[in-house]
Backbone as a ProteinNet text record, in pm:
[ID]
protein_1_A
[PRIMARY]
MTIRGAGAGQGPAATAITEYRPSTRSSGGDVRAVVAALKSDWIKASTIRTNRAILLLALVGGLIVSWAVATFVSDEVLYVAEVGFYWTSVTSMLAGIAGILLFGSEVQHGTLAAAVAARPARWVLALSKTLTAAAMGLVIGVAGLAAGFGGAVLAGLDMGDTSSLPATIAWALLFTTLSAVLGLGIGMIVRHSTAAIAGLLVWGFVLENLFNLFLPVEVARFLPFFAGNKLLAYNNDFDTPQAIAVALTRPESALVFAGYTAVALAVGTVLLYRRDPD
[TERTIARY]
470.8	419.1	429.6	320.7	325.9	328.7	400.2	399.5	338.9	232.6	153.7	190	210.3	220.7	102.7	122.8	6	-31.8	-126.2	-143	-294.3	-354.4	-480.4	-580.3	-679.9	-769.8	-703.5	-577.7	-520.5	-506.2	-525.2	-521.9	-417.3	-387	-276.8	-132.4	-26.6	79	126.5	243.7	306.1	407.5	465.3	558.4	492.6	485.8	459.1	584.9	586.6	719.8	697.3	772.8	784.1	863.4	833.2	933	1016.2	1165.4	1245.3	1252.8	1230.6	1249.8	1362.8	1440.3	1570.7	1506.5	1559.5	1496	1569.1	1487.4	1559.3	1537.1	1619.3	1617.3	1540.3	1440	1385.7	1424.4	1399.9	1480.1	1444.1	1315.8	1320.1	1404.7	1433.2	1519.8	1674.6	1701.5	1826.5	1849.1	1752.7	1756.5	1764.5	1671.8	1698.1	1823.6	1898.6	2043.2	2120.5	2121.7	2201.5	2178.7	2043.3	2041.8	2074.4	2056.6	2116.2	2284.7	2329.2	2476.4	2531.1	2456.3	2519.4	2513.9	2395.2	2367.9	2518.6	2517.3	2625.3	2761.3	2803.3	2922.6	2930.4	2839	2837.7	2877.2	2780.4	2797.8	2971.1	3014.5	3136.1	3264.1	3236.2	3301.8	3332.8	3190.7	3178.6	3225.6	3243.9	3295.5	3449.2	3515.9	3651.7	3717.7	3804.6	3891.4	3976.6	4043.1	4128.9	4071.1	3922.1	3855.6	3825.6	3799	3767.2	3891.7	4011.6	4134.9	4182.9	4124.6	4155.3	4075.6	3959.2	3853.7	3907.6	3971.2	4022.4	4148	4234.8	4368.2	4311.7	4206.3	4159.8	4137.3	4073.2	4035.3	4145.9	4224.1	4306.9	4436.1	4474.9	4577.5	4560.5	4420.9	4391.9	4400.4	4317.5	4355.9	4490.9	4568.4	4702.3	4794.8	4780.6	4873.1	4816.7	4700.5	4648.8	4654.5	4672.5	4695.9	4840.3	4921.1	5062.4	5123.7	5051.5	5098.8	5047	4948	4876.5	4975.1	5025.1	5078.2	5237.9	5296.6	5435.5	5516.4	5403.3	5467	5430.1	5555.3	5554.1	5593.7	5662.5	5709.4	5618.3	5491.2	5381.1	5235	5161.9	5029.1	4922.5	4880.8	4795.7	4643.2	4557.6	4419.9	4340.6	4217.6	4160.8	4132.7	4071.1	4013.7	4127.4	4253.5	4375.9	4410.8	4449	4504.4	4405.5	4304.8	4163.7	4176.1	4254.4	4280.5	4403	4519.5	4644.9	4645.7	4539.9	4545.5	4467.5	4400.1	4338.4	4390.9	4535.4	4604.9	4644.2	4678.1	4684.4	4543.8	4456.1	4313.5	4272.2	4331.1	4273.7	4356.9	4467.6	4563.9	4487.9	4434.6	4352.8	4241.4	4161	4060.8	4079.1	4206.6	4239.4	4298.5	4347.9	4353.8	4244.3	4141.1	4012.3	3936.2	3963.2	3916	3964.8	4116.6	4185.9	4143.3	4123.1	4090.8	3939.5	3875.9	3719.9	3702.9	3797.3	3806.6	3934.4	4033.6	4137.1	4110.3	4027.2	3999.5	3905.5	3831.5	3729.1	3843.3	3925.3	4045.1	4098.7	4141.2	4258.5	4185.9	4043.4	3994.3	3882.3	3893.6	3838.4	3684.3	3628.4	3485.9	3444.2	3537.1	3487.6	3439.4	3473.3	3389.1	3255.6	3230	3089.3	3004	3083.5	2986.1	2968.7	3046	3025.4	2920.5	2940.2	2801.8	2706.2	2686.4	2553.6	2500.2	2576.1	2556.5	2617.8	2567.2	2650.8	2679.4	2573.6	2600.1	2689.4	2804.2	2924.5	2933.2	2834.7	2838.9	2752.5	2679.5	2605.1	2725.1	2816	2916.5	3001.5	3052.1	3119.9	3059.2	2928	2863	2826.1	2804.3	2775.3	2906	3017	3166.4	3188.4	3174.1	3198.3	3133	2991	2918.9	2958	2976	3025.2	3166.6	3257.3	3377.2	3352.7	3282.8	3239.5	3189.4	3108.6	3043.2	3166.4	3267.8	3335.4	3445.8	3467.3	3567.9	3527.1	3383.4	3296.4	3316.4	3296.1	3288.4	3432	3530.6	3649.2	3711.3	3652.7	3695.8	3629.2	3503.7	3425.6	3503.8	3552.6	3602.9	3735.4	3825.2	3950.6	3927.6	3837.5	3806.1	3753.8	3684.3	3617.5	3727.1	3842.4	3946.8	4043.7	4058.6	4148.6	4103	4000.4	3949.8	3953.2	3896.6	3901.7	4027.9	4148.5	4255.6	4282.6	4284.8	4308.9	4246.3	4110	4028.8	4075.9	4117.1	4162.3	4303.8	4374.1	4488.4	4494.3	4356.4	4324.6	4351.3	4367.5	4390.4	4241.7	4265.1	4129.6	4108.5	3969.3	3905.2	3951.9	3986.3	4028.6	3921.3	3946.5	3857.4	3764	3611.2	3524.3	3442.9	3469.4	3366.7	3366.7	3466.6	3520.1	3478.9	3470.7	3509.9	3385.9	3259.3	3185.6	3243.1	3248.7	3299.7	3428.9	3533.2	3653.7	3619.2	3535.2	3490.9	3429	3360.7	3269.7	3408.6	3510.4	3602.6	3697.1	3725	3809.6	3730.9	3602.9	3499	3505	3506.4	3508.4	3650.4	3739.5	3906.7	3900.9	3873.2	3844.9	3737.1	3642.5	3543.3	3597.3	3657.7	3742	3861.8	3937.6	4044.2	4012.8	3893.8	3850.1	3776.1	3743.3	3707.3	3823	3939	4053.5	4127.8	4119.5	4171.3	4088.1	3985.7	3911.7	3951.5	3962.2	4004.5	4158.3	4225.7	4371	4348.1	4286.2	4270.3	4213.5	4130.2	4075.4	4182.6	4249.6	4379	4484.7	4515.7	4645.9	4598.9	4483.1	4431.6	4510.4	4618	4685	4691.2	4650.9	4627	4749.4	4841.3	4980.8	5046.6	5071.8	5114.4	5047.9	4905.1	4864.9	4845	4841.2	4875	5012.2	5109.4	5256.6	5275.6	5214.9	5207.9	5167.3	5025.9	4957.6	5035.8	5093.3	5181	5301.3	5377.8	5486.2	5481.8	5386.3	5358.3	5306.9	5223.5	5158.4	5265.5	5328.7	5425.2	5576.2	5606.4	5758.8	5742.4	5695	5731	5663	5575	5512.6	5579.1	5611.5	5720.9	5820.1	5896.1	6015.3	5979.8	5889.7	5827.5	5801.6	5725.9	5712.3	5815.5	5935.4	6056.3	6133.2	6131.9	6198.4	6135.1	5979.8	5929.5	5885.6	5838.8	5812.3	5699.6	5659.2	5533.9	5404.2	5394	5305	5271.6	5364.5	5335.8	5295.1	5373.6	5348.8	5190.9	5167.4	4999.2	4911.9	4971.8	4833.7	4861	4980.5	4976.5	4873.9	4835.5	4698.8	4684.2	4771.1	4761.6	4801.7	4883.9	4914.8	4788.2	4726.3	4602.2	4491.8	4483.8	4377.2	4407	4546.4	4581.8	4524.3	4507.6	4487.8	4337.4	4248.1	4108.6	4121.6	4230.3	4246.4	4243.5	4279.9	4271.7	4419.4	4519.3	4660.5	4734.8	4856.8	4955.6	5068.8	5100.1	5229.9	5340.8	5417.1	5520.7	5643.3	5627.4	5687	5651	5555.2	5499.5	5598.9	5658.2	5720.4	5612	5687.2	5585.1	5555	5632.2	5589.9	5478.1	5496.2	5394	5266	5271.3	5146	5085.1	5167.7	5116.5	5038.4	5076.1	5026.5	4914.9	4901.7	4799.7	4676.5	4610.3	4477.2	4386.9	4263.8	4174.7	4119	4025.7	3974.7	3901.4	3804.5	3720	3795.5	3911.2	3995.6	4071	4141.5	4202.6	4092.6	3983.6	3885.5	3836.5	3854.7	3849.4	3954.3	4091.5	4207.1	4216.6	4187.5	4174.7	4063	3958.2	3866.1	3866.5	3938.6	3980.8	4062.6	4176.3	4235	4171.4	4064.8	3965.5	3900.1	3843.8	3733.9	3853	3953	4039.8	4066.5	4131.1	4155.2	4025.7	3894.9	3772	3750.2	3747.5	3727.8	3809.9	3927.8	4027.4	4006.6	3977.5	3923.1	3816.5	3716.9	3585.1	3601.8	3676	3721.6	3760.5	3854.6	3952.9	3873.9	3787.4	3673.1	3585.4	3554.5	3484.8	3575.6	3713.3	3773.1	3851.2	3887.1	3972.2	3862.1	3931.4	3871.7	3850.7	3723.3	3702.7	3800.1	3852.3	3938.4	4059.6
13796.1	13878.5	13783.7	13777.2	13689.5	13797.8	13757.2	13844.9	13745.8	13804.6	13741.8	13808.5	13694.3	13748.6	13765.4	13793.8	13794	13643.3	13588.7	13453.7	13462.3	13303.6	13327.3	13385.3	13455.1	13538.2	13681.6	13683.9	13807.1	13929.4	13891.2	13977	13927.9	13992	13953.6	13976.3	13894.7	13891.9	14016.8	14043.6	14208.5	14199.6	14096.5	14074.7	13959.7	13992.2	13870.8	13817.1	13659	13607.4	13514.9	13568.6	13518.9	13397.4	13291.9	13183.4	13197.5	13194.3	13215.9	13084.4	13103.6	12987.6	13038.9	12979.3	12992.9	13003.4	13073.9	13072.9	12949.2	12883.9	12789.3	12819.6	12761.3	12783.6	12660.6	12719.4	12627.9	12571.8	12444.7	12426.8	12494.6	12575.4	12669.6	12795.5	12821.6	12940.2	12895.4	12790.8	12709.2	12727.5	12679.1	12694.5	12854.3	12925.1	13065.3	13115.7	13050	13120.6	13079.6	12981	12914.7	12987.2	13002.9	13061	13230.8	13274.5	13432	13437.9	13321.2	13311	13284.8	13211	13151.7	13280.3	13382.1	13491.4	13585.1	13620.7	13675.7	13644.6	13520.7	13497	13474.5	13446.2	13448.3	13588.9	13710.3	13844.5	13867.8	13839.7	13840.9	13814.7	13656.5	13615.6	13652.3	13700.2	13757.1	13896.8	13969.5	14082.6	14114.3	14030.2	14023.2	14030.8	14121.2	14149.1	14020.6	13971.5	13886.5	13743.6	13709.8	13602.2	13628.6	13759.9	13777.9	13759.2	13797.2	13770.4	13627.1	13533.2	13398.8	13339.4	13378.8	13347.1	13363.9	13500.6	13537.1	13470.4	13435.6	13358.3	13201.7	13164.6	13023.8	13037.3	13120.7	13122.6	13168.7	13269	13333.1	13219.7	13162.2	13085.7	12952.7	12896.4	12763.1	12789.7	12878.6	12894.6	12913.4	12996.4	12998.5	12872.1	12809.2	12693.5	12609.3	12541	12431	12457.4	12584.5	12631.2	12598	12640.6	12632.2	12500.6	12396	12268.8	12210.7	12219.2	12163.4	12208.9	12337.5	12380.6	12339.7	12355.8	12334.8	12176.8	12127.1	11972.7	11885.4	11815.4	11771.2	11637.4	11577.5	11455.9	11358	11384.1	11298.5	11324	11225.5	11262.4	11309.7	11412	11483	11493	11476.5	11489.9	11607.8	11660.9	11759.8	11703.7	11555.7	11489.5	11479.7	11496.9	11472.2	11629.3	11707.4	11822.5	11918.6	11894.7	11977.9	11968.8	11891.9	11849.1	11888.4	11917	11963.8	12070.6	12178.9	12300.2	12273.9	12147.7	12112.3	12136.1	12087.7	12051.4	12205.3	12299.4	12443.5	12512.2	12471.2	12520	12494.8	12364.4	12282.8	12397.7	12431.5	12515.9	12660.2	12711.2	12843.6	12822	12724.5	12697.9	12680.3	12628.6	12612.7	12747.8	12845.6	12972.8	13036.4	13032.8	13099	13060.8	12899.7	12867	12944	12947.8	12992.1	13159.7	13204	13364.2	13391.1	13301.2	13285.5	13312.3	13250.3	13271.5	13358.2	13393.3	13455.7	13602.4	13655.6	13749.3	13830.7	13742.7	13768.3	13806.7	13737.3	13766.7	13902.2	13876	14016.7	14137.6	14138.1	14269.8	14295	14190.9	14207.8	14167.5	14101.1	14097.7	13989.9	13903.3	13750.6	13772.6	13869.9	13895	13931.9	14040.6	14070.4	13944.9	13854.9	13722.8	13648.3	13619	13544.6	13589.3	13742.6	13798.9	13795.3	13797.8	13820.5	13663.5	13554.3	13398.1	13333.8	13340.6	13264.1	13114.2	13059.3	12923.4	12907.6	12869.8	12894.1	12782.9	12674.1	12566.3	12619.1	12735.6	12778.8	12848.1	12932.6	12984.2	12882.1	12787.8	12689.8	12626.2	12567.3	12522.5	12597.7	12723.2	12834.2	12859.6	12837.1	12885.4	12772.2	12631	12530.7	12499.9	12520.7	12529.8	12624.7	12747	12855.8	12832.9	12747.1	12729.4	12594.2	12523.9	12416.1	12473.5	12574.7	12652.1	12724.9	12773.5	12845.1	12753	12637.9	12551.8	12488.9	12488.8	12420.9	12524.2	12644.7	12756.2	12754.4	12768	12813.2	12675.8	12535.4	12422.6	12436.4	12471.7	12489.8	12561.5	12702.9	12789.3	12737.3	12659.3	12619.9	12500	12422.6	12328.9	12369.4	12468.3	12550.3	12620.6	12669	12730	12612.9	12514.2	12414.5	12349.7	12319.3	12235.8	12360.9	12470.7	12577.5	12617.9	12616.6	12642.4	12501.6	12391	12276.3	12258.5	12320.1	12326.3	12433.4	12555.8	12649.4	12592.6	12518.1	12466.1	12364.4	12323.7	12222.9	12089.1	12033.5	11920.1	11831.6	11704.7	11602.6	11597.9	11560.2	11507.8	11404.6	11288.1	11171.7	11090.4	11003.8	10926.2	10994.4	11030.4	11114.2	10991.8	10861.4	10771.9	10806.3	10829.4	10863	10991.2	11109.6	11227	11292.5	11274.9	11303.1	11255.1	11147.6	11087.3	11176.5	11183.3	11253.9	11384.6	11470.7	11594.3	11606.3	11527.3	11511.4	11495.2	11379.2	11388.1	11492.1	11551.4	11690.1	11792.5	11827.4	11921.5	11874.4	11753.4	11696.8	11741.7	11728.2	11771.9	11888.3	11994	12121.1	12175.6	12120.2	12140.6	12135.6	11999.9	11951.9	12041.6	12080.6	12160.6	12282	12355.4	12475	12451.2	12363.6	12329.9	12291	12202.6	12207.4	12324	12428.5	12579.8	12618.8	12628.6	12642.8	12603.1	12457.8	12434.5	12475.3	12473.6	12532.4	12680.5	12732.7	12883.7	12919.2	12814	12834.6	12763.7	12689.2	12647.6	12769.7	12803.5	12884.9	13040.6	13084.7	13196.3	13328.6	13316.5	13406.5	13370.7	13450.2	13430.6	13400.5	13481.1	13479.8	13354.1	13328.1	13183.9	13074	13080.9	12955.8	12915.2	13025.1	13021.4	12975.4	13030.7	12986.9	12858.1	12802.4	12660.1	12582.8	12606.4	12516.6	12516.5	12617.5	12615.5	12545.7	12569.4	12492.9	12356.6	12323.7	12158.4	12103.7	12166.1	12115.4	12092.1	12208.8	12217.6	12169.6	12159	12135.7	11992	12020.2	11924.1	11776.9	11756.7	11648.1	11608	11667	11606	11538.4	11609	11546.3	11427.3	11446.5	11306.3	11181.2	11224	11137.7	11057.4	11151.7	11084	10992.1	11014.7	10966.2	10864.2	10885.1	10790.4	10659.2	10542.4	10429.3	10439.2	10381.5	10425.8	10367.5	10265.9	10234.6	10358.6	10441.8	10521	10674.9	10683.2	10853.9	10825	10713	10730.3	10794.7	10786	10861.4	10988.3	11068	11206.6	11270.8	11389.1	11442.9	11480.1	11559.4	11621.2	11489.3	11437.4	11321.8	11235.3	11210.1	11155.5	11208.4	11349.2	11436.7	11438.7	11483.3	11442.6	11326	11201.1	11087.9	11087.1	11169.3	11206	11245	11302.4	11339.3	11248.1	11284.9	11189.6	11147	11190.6	11168.6	11109.8	11075.8	11010.1	11120.8	11129.1	11229.9	11196.4	11295.9	11246.5	11195.3	11203.5	11130	10990.5	10929.7	10812	10707.6	10609	10492.5	10364.6	10279.9	10176.2	10094.7	10124.1	10053.7	10128.6	10266.3	10368.6	10330	10322.3	10281.9	10145.9	10049.9	9936.2	9915.9	10017.4	10013.5	10139.3	10195.1	10327.9	10302.4	10396.2	10394.8	10411.2	10363.8	10375.6	10507.1	10561.2	10699.4	10721.3	10630.3	10618.2	10624.5	10529.2	10523.8	10665.6	10728.4	10845.9	10959	10956.5	11052	11037.6	10918.8	10900.9	10969.1	10937.9	10992.5	11131.6	11194.8	11331.5	11397.5	11328.8	11375.8	11362.2	11249.7	11238.6	11358.6	11411.1	11516.5	11616.7	11658.7	11763.9	11770	11645.2	11645.8	11677.8	11623.4	11644.5	11799.6	11831.1	11992.7	12084	12028.6	12099.7	12085.4	11953.8	11943.5	11994.9	12004.9	12082.6	12216.2	12283.8	12398.4	12443.1	12361.4	12398.6	12391.6	12297.7	12298.5	12409	12470.1	12578.6	12716.2	12705.9	12834.7	12841.3	12690.5	12733.3	12766.7	12706.3	12731.7	12887.7	12917	13044.6	13178.9	13278.8	13398.4	13477.7	13497.7	13551.2	13666.4	13729.9	13858.3	13821.2
25824.2	25700.5	25593.7	25501	25355.4	25258.9	25150.5	25026.4	24948.3	24873.8	24794.7	24640	24547.8	24380.6	24332.7	24195.6	24126.6	24088.4	24100	24050	23977.5	23978.4	23911.9	23984	23924.2	23994.1	24059.7	24042.1	24106.3	23994.2	23867	23744.9	23650.1	23541.6	23456	23506.8	23466.3	23510.6	23468.8	23566.3	23550.6	23421.1	23387.4	23278	23184.9	23064.5	22973.5	22931.9	22939.7	22904.5	22767.7	22685.9	22543.2	22518.2	22512.3	22448.6	22327.1	22353.7	22275.7	22167.6	22010.7	21950	21810.5	21827.5	21730.2	21572.6	21483.8	21365.4	21293.8	21203.2	21119.3	20977.1	20883.1	20723.5	20668	20577	20512.4	20360.1	20331.8	20209.2	20075.5	20078.8	19973.5	20015.3	20124	20164.3	20101.5	20140.8	20089	19952.8	19871.9	19717.5	19678	19725.3	19698.1	19720.7	19819.2	19870.8	19758.3	19727.6	19620.5	19483.5	19442.2	19316.8	19321.1	19435.1	19447.8	19444.6	19538.2	19503.3	19362.4	19304.1	19175	19066	19074.3	19002.8	19053.8	19161.6	19220.1	19133.9	19181.9	19117.3	18992.1	18931	18778.4	18700.1	18769	18725	18777.4	18895.8	18899.7	18826.8	18807.4	18687.7	18553.1	18498.4	18389.4	18353.1	18473.3	18423.8	18484.8	18544.9	18559	18419.2	18400.2	18237.5	18247.1	18347.5	18348.7	18290.1	18301	18284.3	18104.7	18057.4	17941.2	17875	17923	17850.9	17840.5	17933.2	17927.2	17818.7	17799.9	17699.5	17555	17556.6	17431.4	17382.1	17485.6	17472.7	17411.2	17497.8	17441.3	17278.4	17247.8	17094.8	17005	17049.6	16943.6	16934.6	17075.9	17066.3	17014.8	17042.3	17000.1	16824.4	16747.5	16617.6	16572.5	16649.6	16578.6	16604.3	16716	16739.1	16629.1	16623.7	16548.5	16394.2	16352.1	16214.2	16226.9	16281.3	16278	16255.7	16371.1	16357.5	16204.6	16187.6	16064.6	15951.8	15936.4	15824.4	15817.5	15927.3	15945.9	15977.4	16047	16056.2	15949.4	15886	15753.6	15773.1	15886.3	15902.5	15950	15955.9	15959.6	15934.6	15918.3	15846.9	15949.4	15958	16043	15989.3	16118.6	16052.3	16148	16103.5	16212.3	16329.3	16324.6	16450.1	16560.9	16511.3	16621.4	16659.4	16532.3	16594.6	16666	16635.1	16721.5	16877.7	16924.2	17062.3	17111.4	17025.2	17080.8	17168.6	17176.7	17245.8	17363.1	17386	17516.2	17624.6	17636.3	17730.5	17803.1	17702.6	17762.9	17786.1	17731.6	17777.6	17894.1	17953.8	18073.5	18168.4	18173.2	18235.1	18257.5	18133	18128.5	18214.3	18218.7	18316	18436.4	18481.1	18617.5	18667.2	18578.1	18622.3	18654.2	18564.9	18587.4	18712.2	18740.4	18877.2	18976.1	19003.9	19087.7	19115.5	18995.9	19022.9	19069.1	19067.8	19105.7	19253.2	19309.8	19471.8	19513.9	19427.8	19476.6	19447.4	19357.4	19337.1	19459.9	19512.9	19604.4	19773	19772.1	19871.8	19850.3	19733.8	19685.6	19702.9	19641.1	19671.6	19772.9	19892.5	20020.3	20007.5	19901.1	19886.8	19970.4	20001.9	20069.3	20200.4	20276.1	20397.3	20383.2	20299.7	20277.6	20219.8	20136.2	20087.6	20179	20286.7	20404.7	20488.4	20520.8	20586.1	20545.4	20414.3	20338.1	20345.2	20330.3	20330.6	20428	20571.3	20660.5	20669.9	20592.5	20552.8	20453.3	20471.1	20382.8	20286.7	20329.6	20211.9	20096.6	20104.3	19998.2	19898.6	19959.5	19894.8	19810.4	19889	19837.5	19718.6	19711.1	19615.9	19507.7	19531.1	19423.1	19324.1	19416	19332.4	19255.6	19305.4	19243.3	19120.2	19114.1	18973.7	18887	18938.9	18872.5	18794.6	18862.4	18820.6	18712.7	18731.1	18639.9	18513	18523.8	18391.7	18313.4	18380.9	18316.6	18265	18318.7	18253.5	18133.8	18145.3	18017.2	17872	17938.5	17819	17788.2	17864.4	17814.2	17736.8	17778.6	17685.1	17529.3	17557.6	17412.5	17315.1	17376.7	17301.2	17240.5	17340.8	17286.8	17183.9	17205.4	17112.5	16977	16966	16854	16776.5	16844.1	16791.2	16741.2	16822.9	16772.6	16621.8	16611.3	16508.9	16404.5	16416	16325.7	16258.7	16334	16267.4	16189.9	16248.7	16150.5	16039.2	16009.5	15873.3	15802.2	15848.1	15782.4	15694.1	15788.5	15694.2	15602.2	15589.7	15483.1	15516.4	15631.6	15658.8	15627.9	15624.9	15598.8	15768.3	15752.7	15880.6	15946.2	15892.6	15967.5	16006	16092.1	16155.9	16263.5	16211.4	16319.4	16386.6	16395.8	16462.2	16602.1	16669.9	16811.1	16866.6	16771	16764.2	16884	16888.3	16988.2	17117.6	17138.2	17270.6	17331.1	17229.1	17268.1	17311.6	17233	17292.4	17389	17449.3	17580.5	17703.8	17684.7	17742.3	17780	17660.1	17649.9	17757.6	17722.6	17798.7	17956.4	17984.8	18117	18170.5	18103.3	18160.1	18187.1	18068.8	18115.5	18232.2	18225.2	18347.7	18474.7	18509.4	18619.3	18674.5	18559.5	18576.1	18634.6	18622.8	18672.8	18820.8	18844.6	18984.2	19074	18997.4	19091.7	19110.4	18999	19022.1	19146.7	19143.8	19263	19384.7	19382.8	19525.2	19553.5	19477.2	19489	19564.3	19493.6	19518.9	19653.9	19704.9	19831.1	19947	19896.1	19986.2	19981.7	19881.7	19894.2	19934.8	19862.5	19893.1	19846.6	19744.3	19693.9	19567.4	19470.9	19334.6	19258.8	19272.8	19192.1	19232.2	19369.1	19425.8	19374.8	19366.1	19318.3	19175.3	19095.5	18921	18912.9	18974.4	18978.7	18998.8	19109.8	19141.4	19050.9	18988.9	18913.1	18784.2	18721.2	18590.5	18597.1	18707.2	18736.8	18740.1	18845.3	18847.5	18705.4	18639.9	18511.5	18379.3	18368.1	18277.1	18288.7	18415	18453.1	18546	18644.9	18749.2	18712.2	18649.7	18599.5	18483.1	18413	18300.8	18327.4	18456.6	18515	18585.7	18657.4	18715.9	18634.1	18519.1	18411.6	18350.7	18356.5	18299.4	18402.1	18524	18645	18706.9	18725.6	18797.8	18726	18803.3	18728.5	18637.9	18533.3	18491.3	18523.6	18626.6	18715.2	18816.8	18841.3	18942.9	18871	18747.9	18676.5	18621.2	18589.8	18501.5	18620.2	18758.9	18839.5	18865.9	18808.7	18835.4	18762.1	18824.8	18798.2	18638.6	18592.8	18452	18354.3	18399.5	18308.3	18273	18392.3	18387.7	18311	18339.7	18280.3	18111.3	18076	17920	17844.6	17905.5	17854.5	17815.4	17857.4	17815.5	17678.6	17596.6	17488.6	17394.2	17263.8	17145.7	17093.3	17157.8	17107	17246.1	17169.5	17293.7	17311	17419.6	17467.7	17396.8	17357.3	17283.9	17406.3	17541	17647.7	17664.2	17593.4	17599.2	17583.1	17641	17605.9	17583.4	17489.6	17468.9	17624.6	17711.6	17839.3	17907.8	17909.2	17978.2	17889.3	17758.2	17672.3	17699	17734.9	17763.2	17894.5	18030.7	18142.5	18128.9	18050.9	18064.1	18094.9	18177.5	18242	18114.9	18125	18028.2	18064.8	17950.3	17988.2	18114.5	18133.5	18239.1	18376.3	18376.5	18491.2	18504.2	18391.6	18412.1	18456.5	18410.1	18434.1	18612.1	18666.8	18800.2	18893.8	18822.1	18911.3	18904.5	18778.9	18775.4	18865.4	18887.8	18959.9	19099.5	19132.1	19271.4	19296.7	19251.6	19286.6	19312.1	19208.1	19207.1	19342.6	19352	19508.9	19621.4	19626.5	19758	19765.6	19665.5	19651.2	19701.6	19646.3	19675.5	19840.7	19873.4	19999	20107.8	20089.5	20182.7	20164.4	20032.6	20045.1	20106.7	20091.9	20178.4	20311.2	20382.8	20535.3	20576.7	20503.3	20528.6	20510.5	20419.3	20403	20534.1	20621.8	20744	20855.3	20831.3	20949.1	20977.8	20846.8	20854.3	20854	20899.8	20882.2	20757.5	20728.1	20561.9	20554.3	20638.6	20616.9	20575.4
[MASK]
++++++++++++++++++++++++++++++++++++++++++++++++++++++++++++++++++++++++++++++++++++++++++++++++++++++++++++++++++++++++++++++++++++++++++++++++++++++++++++++++++++++++++++++++++++++++++++++++++++++++++++++++++++++++++++++++++++++++++++++++++++++++++++++++++++++++++++++++++++++

């Protein structure tokens, strides 16, 4: 007995076989995904009350501190071009906290899983949050500098040498921008806002000052916030003549701080891929 199947001349096949072709993303689709993610992240960042409080603190704190320094410090001659940057060290920490909260708030409120489900390509999420953190750091930096210079002017200080002021402002804004991105990287690694913020503050305000006192100056100059503060227009009170002699230039200090930022962000991005979003 011979069994004959449908073939040529026997009529159409009983079942139509459709070739499976996996869907692929276009470059235009990736761009639209990044834009949509940026819009979403900026809405979240601008509506979080903590970020509004950070911006307000950058403004009010900078105004009060610079005015107080200009008014009550009488043992040295101060100028607006110098006092205006005193608050930036604190502003950089505020920017770092905002960067931590940009990711930590997603974990805390359980919205990270939804964000990952909406955009399975996690690099889109990482890029969006990096750009948003950089923008937040820039905004906080501008607010802190405006308040710092405003307080010094209200106190009646002379402007001083303003020839290098535009360049120093640019370096200061780079510092606050990178600080926010560094905070984002720390938040992506730790995933607990309170622990990450506490670690950042203890490191920046306590541990680095201790290391700066006890480590050789050739090593201490490579500490992250020690290098970051070298982007500003004044010397640290802890600086010794030996430390000043071997101090890094501004571009070198910027590379050191940017290196820490890049490492933290890279590790955080890898963990974003490897960890469960829940």
